[in-house]
N, C-alpha and C positions, 0 to 999 in steps of 0.2 A: 504494500500500500504506500502510495506516495505521501509525503509529509502533508501536503495540502488536503488530501482526502482524509487522512488520519485526524487532522485538526478538527474537521467537521463531523466525522463519523463518531468519534468517541463522545463529544458532548451531546450529540443527538441520541446516542444509546443511553447516556446518563439521564437525559430528559425522559426517555421512554421508561426506564427503570423506575424513576421517581413517580411518574404517572401511574404505572401499573402496580406500584407498591404503596399506594397512598394510605394503606391501612397499617403502615409501620413507619417508625422513625428511622430514616436511613442517613447515616453520617457521611460527610464528604470523604473521610478516611476509608470507610467501607466501600463507597463508590469507586474511589481511586484504586483500591486493592482489587476489586472485582474487574475493573477495566484495564488494569495493568499500566496505569499512568500516574504520575506524581500529582499530589493534591493541587499544587499551585498551577500546573499546566492544565489540569481539568477545570479549575475555577476560571482561569483566564479564557480558555476555549469556550466554556459555557457562556460566560459574560459576553464575549465577542459575538457568538452566534445568536443568542437570545436577548441581548440587551437587558439582562437581569441576572442576579446572583442565583446560585443553586439554592441557597437558603430561602430567598424570596419566592422562587418557583415552587419549591417544596411546600412552603406555607400556603401559597395560593391554591395549589391542588388540594391540600388537606382541608383548608377552610371552605373551599367551594363544595367539596364533598360533604362537609359538616352542615353547611347551609342547606344543601339538598336533603339530607337526612332529617334535619329539623323541620323542613317544610313538608316532607312527604311521608314521614313515618311517625310512629308513636314511641320510638325508642327513647330511653331516658338520655339526659345529657351525659351521664357517666358512660353509658353504652356507646354513645356517639364519640365520646373522647377516645375510648379504646379502639373503635373502628377507624379512627383517623390517626392512630399511632401514638396517642398520648397515654402514658402510664399514670399521669396525675390529672384527674378531672379539674383541679384548680388551675394547673398550667394551661389546660385546654380553654377554660373559661377566660383566662387572662388574654390568651392569644386571639380567641374569637372576638372578644370585645375590642381589642386593638384593631383587628381586621374589619369588623362590621360597625364599630362605634356603638354597639349595644350588646347586652348579654344574650347568651343563647336562649334563655327563657323568654325574654322580651321579643327576640327575633321570631321565635316560634309563635308567640301570641299575635304578633302583627300579621303573620301570614295565615293564621287560623281564624282571625277575626275576633279573638277574645282578648280581654285585658288581664 
């Protein structure tokens, strides 16, 4: 594989892995080990290709999934936290509020039409 192709293939594969494993927390170290590339090279290639960090993309995928689960299921917030890779429901709630500007409970209420 030429260097140019390699630079785009590896970040694209990392992108797909993060999307397909939104139910777990994947570290940059684990991604770099899986893909056989250094962490800095992976981060730089991902940023160049997608104009966002691996961390931001991972959070975006996980929070989008959480929002969908809150709108479309009766799963508890704790269950949704686990389904989006959070071991701590409190950490999930903090990240969700940062992402959506509201709590998971209020987000669900808004979309269900209840207060």
